[in-house]
C-alpha positions, 0 to 999 in steps of 0.5 A: 825399254817398253814395247806395246803391241797392238794387233789389227786386222791388216797389220801389227803395230809395235810402239817402242819407248826408251832405248833400243840397245844391246841390252833391250834388243833381245826382247824386241827381237823376240816380240817381232819373231812372235809376230812373224812366226804367227804368220803376220808379216805387215808390221808398223813400228812407231818410234815416236818415243824412241830416244836411241837406237844402236847397231843391234837395234838396226840389225833387228829391224833389217832382219825382220824386214827380210823375213817380212818381204820374203815371197812378197808377204809383207813389210816393216814400215816406220812411223813417227821417226825422230830426227836423231833416229832418222839420222842414224838410219840415214847414216847406216844407209837404211832409209831406202830399205824402209817406208817412213811415215809421219804418223801411225794412221798413214803408216797403217793405211799404207801397209 
């Protein structure tokens, strides 16, 4: 798994490539914690190149969403979600918990 992080004035963009499974989730969670611990709570996660997400990856997304939404500080939004990932999110009942955008530009504009 590869993670690219870009900090913008209004939000942080995380681009995830490869597989988000139990072996790679700790690195992903650590990166997200670094962002929220620095006081930044508006996060766009670009999933365009994500091939697989496990239940551990879904838990990392939910826990970060809870931290960001606490006290109405911000939120996590998803962009470029592949159909297989969208199906996993839907199956877990998570599609209502995240705003999903077709591209990064619209996601950044709405955070």
